Each structure stands twice: as C-alpha cells, then as structure tokens.
N, C-alpha and C positions, 0 to 999 in steps of 0.2 A: 746228469740224471747224477743225483743226489743216491748217495750210501746209506743202510739202514745206520740208526746214530747208537745201536749197539753191537752188532756184528759183521758190518760194512759192506753186507747183500746188498746187489743192487734190486732195485724194482720193490714195490708195496704201497703204502700210502704217504702221502705226499703231505705236508700242514704248513701252514706259514702262520705263524704267531706273530702277536705283538708282545713286549716284555715290558712288564708294568713294575717298576721298583717303588718300594715302601719301604719308607724311614718313620720307626713307631716312636715319639715324644712322650714319654709319662710324665707329669707334672702333677701337685696335690690335688687339684681341682677336677681334672679330667683328661682324658686321652687322647694326644692331637697327632697330626702324619702329615708327613709329606711324601708327597708322591711325584715323579718325572716318567718321560714316556723312555723306553729303554730302544734298542732295536727292532728290527724287522726281520726274522729269520726264518729259511726255511729246515724244516726236520725231516726225515723218512724214516718210517716203521718197517721194516719187511712183512712181508703176512705170516711169515712162520713165527716171530715175535708177538705178533696180534691172537695168531691160534694159539699161540702156548699159554698168554696173558688169559683167555678168553676162557679155554679150558680150567685154567685156575680159579676162574671166579664162578663157572657155572659146574664143579665136578670135582675139585679139592676140597672134601668135609674134612680132613686132616687139620686144614687150616682154622676152618670152625668150630672145631673138637677142642684144637689150643685157646680160641679167643674164650671157649664155652669155662673151659678148666679155670680160668682166673676166676671166673663170677662166680662158679660153684664151689670154689673155695673161700671165697667171700662169704657166700649163705653158708656153709657149714661150718665155720669159724663163728660165727654169727649166733646160729643154733645152741652150739655148743657153749659160748661166752654166755647166752641167756638162760638156759637152762642153771650153768654152773653157778649165778650170780642171782637167780629171779628171786631169793628169801634175803641175800643180803645188801650189797652194794649195788646201788641203784645207778652209778655213775657208770658200773659197767656192764651192767644190765641192757642201761640205753644205748652204750656203744656196739651192745650184740644185738642188739634189734636195729640199729643203723646199719649194720654190717648184712643180715638180713634183707632190707627192704634195695640196699643198695645191690646184693647179687641177685635181686629178684628184676630189678629194674634193668639193669644189665644184661640179664638174659634174653628180657622181651627184647629189649632195645635192640640185640644184636639179631634175633630171629625175624623182627619185623626188618631190618635192614638189611638183612639179606635175601628174606623173600622177594623185597620191592627190588632189588637189584635184578633177582631171578626173571621177576615179571617183565621189567623192563627190557630185558636182552632178549628175552622169549619172543616179546610181540615185534621185535625187529626181523627183515630180512637176514639170507647170509652176509648180504654184500654193507649194509649199515650195523651188523653186529659185530663185524667185523672193522670197521671203520670206529667205532665208537670203543674197541676194544683196544685199538691201536691209540688210540687220542689219551685214553686210562693209564695204557702203559708207558706214555710217553711223558706223560705228568713223572710218573713214578721215578722216570730215568734223569729228568731235565732238574738242574739244583733248583731249590726252593728260597737259597739265602746267597747275597754277596755281600760280604762283613756282617753289616748288621743291617743291611737293607733283605727286608723279604720281596721274592719274586714272584709275580701274578705272570699265565700267560694266557693272552686273549688269542683263540683262531681266527684267522680270517677266512669265514665261510659265508654260506648262504645266509645260514642261520644268525651268526652276527651283522651281515649286510641288511639284512629286514630289522634291525633293533634301533630306536631312536635312543637319544642323548640318555634319558632319564632310565631306560633299561639296561642299557650299557654301564651306567652308576650304579645302580642296584645290583644289577647280577655280578659284577665285578669289586663293587666298594672302591668306587673312583670318587675321586673330589670332581663336583661339578666340572671346572675346566678343561680338566683330564680328561674326562667325557667325553666332552666337545672335540677335544683333539684325537681321540681314540677313534671316534664318529668319522672324522674327515679322514684320517688314515685308513682306516678301511673301506673306504669309498674310494680312495685313489689308490690302490694296489689291485693290479691285473690278478683277479683269482683265476685265471685261467688253467684245470686240471688239478687246483689244490684240494685236497680233500677225499680226493678218488683215485684208485688203486692205478699203478701203471704199470706198462706190459715191460 
C-alpha cells in the first residue's frame, strides 16, 4: 500500500496519474509546443492532508484577506493618484484610473472565484469533497516543471475514462496525436480502487 506523498502515513486517497511533458518553443510568428507522455504513477494523499486542505479552502479567511490587500492597495493608490493629478498631468491621472479599474476587477474576480469554489465543494457529499480536496492538494505538492518542460497530470478515473479524444485534447491542452495516446493509455490501465479512500 502506498504511503501519503507528504507525510508518509498509510491509507488515504489513491490517484493514478499520467504525466504529460510540454516544451514551449517561442518564435516571432506564433507559440509552438512539443509534447510527450511521461510515466504513469500512483500517488496517495492521506485523509488528514485532504481534510486540512479542505479546511483551508472553506474556512481560511486570512488567506482571502491577504489576497484582498493587494487589490485594495492598488485601488487606494489609484484613487490617490487620480485625485492628486486630476487637473495636471494626464498620463499620471490615466495611470491612477487604470489602477482603480485593476483593483476593482481584481476584487470582483477574487470574490467570484472564492464563491464559485465554495459552492462547488458545498454541493458534494463528504466522500467526494475529500476526494476533490485530495486531488487539488496533490497538484500543489507535485512538481509543475522539469527543467524547461511543464508537467501536466491527468488522473485515471471514471471521469477521464468517459471522455473522448477531443475532450481530453481541449481539457488538458493536448496535441491531437498525444490525446489519442492518452485515451488509449487511460483505457488500458486497470483502475481498480483508484481515487477511492483506502482502509
């Protein structure tokens, strides 16, 4: 039985994931990228880690306040600049107005994202809520890059097994030929007990 990726405890939620490695190549006309399929790995997140992460999402108002401070400072600075340079320099006044717009949009976006996330979790039962929190926590622990390559993780579960090639391509930003290979690999892997709490 695999142990928790963070604390080494036994039991928890087991995830089988397929790694996708993407190398971005930038030229003057367009952005291209090269992809390949990495390993298929199993990771476990213990229920304590999942519960802690879920609690941070649903009840940690301090983190939200910290994010709000940035946009509030931007909004306040914009108001000060606009009022100071309202009748003088047009460029600084415009900069202040831009800061006000960015601050307001940032606060609105943060509120909408937080509210949407809370609603998503509130609609789930306890088992699905812990499973979703465990998956999101796993993504924060796993490395996002390997040298210059970005790493994407695709879970092997009932949801991804029900997707078609095109759905995988759009959802995980895959090249068409990589989406076909991922589809084939997902359907070849034995998914017994994957994504379910283990005793």
